[in-house]
N, C-alpha and C positions, 0 to 999 in steps of 0.2 A: 350830426354825433351818433357814432356809432355802440353796440353793445360790445364790450371787452370781457372777455374772461383767462381768467388764469388756475392756472393748481396752485395746491397747497396740503401740507396733511395735519391731523387731529390727532391723535392720540387720548385712546383712553385707554386708563393704565399701559399695558405695554403694548394693548392692538390700535395699528394705525388704520387710518380711512382715509381716502381721496377725499382730498374737496377741492368743489368747484366755484371759485369767487367769481362774480359775476359783476359788474360795473356797468352801469345807466348813466348817463349825462344828462339830463334833460332841459328845457325849459322851465320858470318857473321861479320860486322865492329862490335864495341860495340858504341851503339846506343841507344835511352829510346827515345818511343815513344808515345804518347797519342791524339787518338781519338774518337771520339764522342760528338762533342760542346763544350768543355770541359772551365769555364770560362781563368782567369787571374791565380786567386787565387787555381784553378783546373791542370793546368798546371802545378805550381810551387811544385807542387805533388811528383813530377820525384825526386825532389833533394831532397826533405825530408823524400822519402821512402826510398832510397839507404843509405843514412848516417842515419836510423833508424834502418835497417835491418842490417850493418853494424855492428854497436853499439850494437847490440843486438845477436851478434856472429852466422848471416849466412849471407854473404852477397852477393848480386847477381851476379854473374857470368857472365865474358866480352864476355856479347852476344849480338845479335842483339834483343832488348825487344818492343817490340808493344804489348799496351795496350789498349781496346778497351770496350768504356761505353754505353752499346746495352741499348734502341732505340737510334742508330745515330743522327737521327733528333732531339731531346727531347734536346733543352738544357739542360747545367749540372753545377753547381756551388758547391761552397764554397770548405772548406776544409774539409769536412766531409766523405769525400773518400779515403782519406788515409787509415786509415786500410781496405779497402775490396780489395786498388789495393796493399797493404801489400801480404795479405796471397791469393791473390789468383797467384801473383809470388811467393810469396815459395809452393803452391801448384804445383806450373806448373815446379821448380825445385826438386819435391821431397821433400820439408823440411818438410812439415806437408803432413796427409792425405788428400789428391783432397774432399771425400767424408764426413767428417767431417765438411770442409772449405761450402763446397756448399751447404751444410743443416742448417746455419746458415745467419740470415741476419749482416755486420759490416758496424756501423760509428760511425768515429771519429776524431780525428787530430794527426797525429804522429810529435812526436819532433823528434830534431837530435837523443835524446839519447835513444828513443826507446818510450819515455813514449807517453802514452796516453793520450791526450789534449780534455777536453769536449767542445759540439759545438752547435749553435743555431737548435733550432726547432726540439729535437729532439723527442718531444711528438708526433706531428703530423708525424714526418716519424716513428716512429714505429708501429702509427697506422696504417698508411697507410700497413708495414710490415704485421699485425695482420690480416687485413682486405683480403689480397691478400694471405693469409692461409700460411704463412712461420709467427709462433709466436713467431721462435727461434733467437734471438737477439744478439747480442756482441757492449755493447755499453763501454763509457769510467766509473769511479767509480764519476767522478762530476757531470753525467747525469743519475744514475742509481735512485736516488727518483725520479723522471721526469720520466723515461722510463715505470717505474711502477705503474703509475697510470693509466695507459693502462689497461683495462679486459685482459686475457687470454692470459699475454702474461709471456714467458718466461728469463727470462733476465740473462746472465752473464757480470757482472763490471768487466772490466781491468785493472791494472793501468800502464802497459806499453806492449811491444810487446811479451817480456819472457812470461806474461801470457798468450796470446795468441796461440803462442807454445806449452806452455804447455798445453793449452785443446785442440789441433786440434792432438797434440801427443798421448791424452792418459795417460801423465804421471802427477804425481806429482806437485802441483804450489807449487811455491817460498814460504817461513815458509814469509816473509817478507809483501811481495807484492804478497797476493795470490785474486784470484776474490774472489768476493761478488752473488754468485750464491742465484734466490729467483724467484716462479712465481709474476708474475702481480697481486698488491693487494694496501692495504693504504700503505704513505710511513711512510720506517723503521728509527728512531733514531739509534746512534751507537750503542746504548745502549738496542742494541732491540726495545723499545718499541716504539709502532705507534704513529707520532706526529698526532698534533693535529689540523684538518682541517682548513683554513682562515677564520678568524674570524674579528679582527681588531675591535678597538673600533667603536662603532655607535653614532653616533649625535643624539640628542633625542629633537625633537618639544615641548619639556616640557620647553624648554628655551627660547623658542619666543615669546616673551609678543607681548599680542593685534593680529594685521594683523588677521581678522578674516577672510576675503576674500580671503586674500593671502593663507592661511592654508587653504582653503576649494577647493580654484584652485591648491594646491599641492596634494590634497588628489586626486581629479579628474585623475591630470597629471598621478598620481601616479597608480590608477586604468586602465588607458587605457592607460596608455604607450603614453601621448600627449605632444609633443615640447609645452615651453611658452617662455615667454616674462616678462621679472619685468624691469619696467620702473619707478626710483624715485629718490628719493635723496640721496645723501651719509649716512648713515648712520639707513636706512629706516628698513633695516634686507635682504635686498635682497639675497642677500652671506651666508645668514644665513639658509634661508629657501632652497635656492639651492641644501646646503651641505647636507640639514637632508630627499632629497628627496630618495637616495636609501635606507635610511633606512626603508622607505615604501616598497620600493618593492621585492617580493618574492623572494625565495633561487630560484638558474638557478637550472632546471632539469639535469640530468644526459647524457644526449648527449646537453644542451645546455652548460653544465659545461666544459665536453670535446672540446667544441668547442672553448670557449672562452678564456680555458688554453692554445691550442695552435698555439690562437694567439698571447698571449705573451710569449709563447715558443719562437717562429720566432721574436719577438721582443726582445728577447735579455732581456726583463725585469721580468721575472717567479723566484718567490723564491718556488724553487719545496719542501723545507721544509714544506711549506703552503697546500701542500693538493693539489686536483681541488679547482678552485677558484670560491665555491659557491655562493659569494655573487655579483650582478650585481657588474660590477668595475663602479670608476666615475674619468671624466678625466677632468683635468681646466687649460689647456694649457695659457702661458702666454699673453698678446696681441698684441706681436712682433712678435708671430707665422709666421712664413711662410707656404705659402699653402702646400708645400710638408711637411711641420710638422703635417698640419691638416689631407691631404687625403692619405701620402705614398709619398713614391720615393724617393730621394736622389740620390747620383752618384753612376754608376753600380744597380748590383741588388737591386730594387727595396723594403723599408722594411713598415712595417704598420705605420700607420701614426698614430694619439691622436681620428681619429671617427672609426678608426677597434680597437685600442686596448680596448675603451670605449664600443664594441660590446656587446648587451645586459646589456649597463648600462647606465650614466649619462654621454654625455659631456656635460661639462658647460662653457661659454663663461662670464666672469666676463668682467666688461668695453667693453661690447660687437661694442662700438662705438667708440672704439681706437684701433680696427686691421684691420687691411690692406681690405677696398674693396671686392680685387680680392682673401683675404684668405676668408674670409665670404663665397661669391657667391662661392668657390671650393667645397662648403659643397650642393648646392643643389642638384646636380644628386644624391648623397647618401644617404640624407636624402629622396630621389622621390623613388629609388628602393632597396634601403637595400643593396648595397655594393659597392665599390672601383672597379673602372677600370683603370690600369696601362696602359701605353703603350709602350713599347719597342721596341730597333730593331728586339731583338730577340723573341720580341709577349707577349704576355700581360696576366698581372696575378691580379687574383680577390680577392682582401681582403674582409668582410662580415662586416657592417656595419650599423646594425641593431642598432638606438640610440634614447635615448631620447634627444631632446638639448633645452638647457637649456641656453637663452641671457639675462644678467643682464647688465643696462647702466642706467645711471645718465640720465637728461632730456633735456642737455645742457650742453656745457662746462664748466662752475662755476656748474652745481649740484643744482643751488637752483631755478628754473622755478616755482617747484610744494612743494607745501606744507609743506613749512619748515619753513616759517614767516620772511625767509630772500629776500632779494630786491635780483636780479637777474639783472648779470652785461652783461646779452649776449644779442644782438639784435638778433630781427627776422630771421634775415638773416643767422646770427651764431649759433641759436639752429637747423631751419631747414636742413643748412650743416650738423650736427653735425646728426642730425637724419638719413640723406638721404642716410649716411654708411650701414644703414642697409637697402639693397634694396628692391624693391616689391617684387622681383620673390621670394629674401631669407622670406620676412616675409608671403606671401600666406601659405608656406610649415608648418609656425607656428602655432599652433591649437588655447593657451591662450593667449591672450597680455594685460598681469595685470596694475594698474597703483598699485602701493604700497606706500602710503603715512609713511609719517615718526609716530612713535608713537606719541600720544599724553599723557601730563599727567595723564591723566582721565584712560586711558587704564592703564596706570603703575598702577595707584594705586588702581584698583580693587583686593579685597580679592575670586580671579575666580582661581585658578591651572588649566593651558592649559592645553589641551589632551598631555600626553606622544606619543610617537611614538607607542609603542604597542598596543594603544586603536586603533590610527588611520590605523593601519596597519590593522589589525583586520578585518577593514570595508571594508578595498583594498580585502585582500585575499579573503571574502567571492566577491567583485563585480568579482573577476578574474574571481570566479568558476563560478559564471553564465554568464562569455563569453564563459568559454570554453564549460560547458553542451550546450548555443545556436552554437557555432560554431562547431559543436563535428561532423567529418566525412566529413569538409572543411580541407585547410592549414593553414588556419591561426586559433592564440587562444588567441588572443584579439582585439580591437578594430580597433585600431590604424594600424592595420597589413591588414583589409576588406579592398578590392577594393572600389571606390565609384558606378561604377555601379553596382557590385553582390548586396550594399547595398539598393541603390535603386529599386533594382527586387527585390531581393528575399523578403525583407520585410518592402515594403512602406507604411507611415506615413500615406498617409491622406491628401487632401486639406487641409481641416481644420487643422491638426499637422502644416504644414508647410509653412501655409500663408503668417509668417514673414518673415521665411526664402526664399520664393519664391518671395518676395516683393524686398529684397535686392541683389538677383540676378538679378534681373530686370531692380532696379537702378543703377545698375553698382559697387555697394557698395560691393559685393562678385563675384570673380569667380567661376567657376563648382566647381575648386578643392577646393575651400575655404567653399561652398556648402557640399559638401564633404565630408571636416573636422568636419564643425559645424554640423553634421550629427552624427556622430562617436561620440562627443564629448556627444552629447543629448546622443546617450544610454550610453554612462557612466555617465552619471547624473541620466538616470534610474536605472542600474545595482548597483547602490550606494545606491539609493531609495530602491531598493527591487522592481522595476514595471517591467515587462515581456514585456513594450512596453514604450518608450517616449513618452510623452504630449504637448499640448505647452509649459505645462509649464517649461520642461526638453528645448525642443526647442529655447526657450528664453531668459533662463539661458544662453544657451551653444551661440549664438550667442552675448550678452551683454559681456560673457567671452573673443569673442575673438575681441570686438569694444571697450572697456574701454580703453585700453591705445591710443585708437589713438586720442580719444579728448585731452591731454596731450602734443603729440607731435605736 
């Protein structure tokens, strides 16, 4: 009996690590030991592998079996190691060619009958293998589309352990259950046609009547990647506006698309038939969501929350004041640093969380304290308590505070067609292009990403331009964080106007956009 070696991938958050699966079959009392910090689901692979190999016609011998997952100090989780454990043992018992097994990375869960079941996180796992110089991978058929989204990968998709045996023995594949072999490319339909990339029906700004100020604020938010608060009575159009924000955002780059698709792969929300997620995602959790649902976590190994699933897109919290304050405040750190760090006894996991946060809320519990003409039944204390659920530190991270008033009959009767999404998106694209040109050679690509200290030192605007902003800081109306966020909005206003730098007008509009809703509050 020899030592068998196979390769697999473990994920810690979105970070993948190549794992060597070493199998030793020696004389001794029958036992199956799995070492290398496996979790409970991985420990159970001993029984799955034993049953699957027996039902595939190659039972494990009644010997002392030891399987080690190296590096042993790295926690391993999930059922995706089953296939690698099985082929390492088959190589150790000379049932398959050890060199063929060691040349490929194997990821998949085994059923007791030998079928290979799909698992979560295939895309980041395959991406890790390719970057580690091992582009030849074996995955379940159910994960084949997703695996082929990674450029440069050589995928063999198998339906059962019998397919894997044939592959590594160099034998003809079983006719009914032959594997699907192909290099990394666009996902392929069953009939051989390339699948269409994700698109989905986009909502159009032309559906929104009136709301000229809110539409401009939405354009500014899209152009600079800014967070925003929409405060107004029921039916004013807050949700309609927020739902149309993703349509104004540009498509994701190749690198961003891989990153976003990997998040959804780990979360189990990816439809691989749609290809890479090229459009910015949109997440709108219900107001009963817990902190774990928003930022990630849960029992066992943590999963990405809504803020990570909205990475590079929009996180929309409708009826924001109905969310638990603890849940809302859990977003403060992710909004500041652009990632979520979840600590567990086994270690810390990191998920990306660069999102545009959009909050929408009524101004009071009854919703009638602003702009409807109806009489509000809420006391002043009830209004303060209601809006007080949006804490000061959270609102300090929101760039645009906008009061959305109800649309009047006169606005509805205007014979002027509202601008459609395509027209506004074109202006947003031009503003984004100006930002990329200005920020070329830096780690940032949009105004919302630029640190305030760098913005103030690299491109100072002069005291004459920032006089009103300096006064707001001196009087305590703005924190230094708020000061920097107003500066970012001012630069976005300048980009939309085609100016090389903001003037007093752009700074004044940026201040107004940040403080307007506070009057209603």
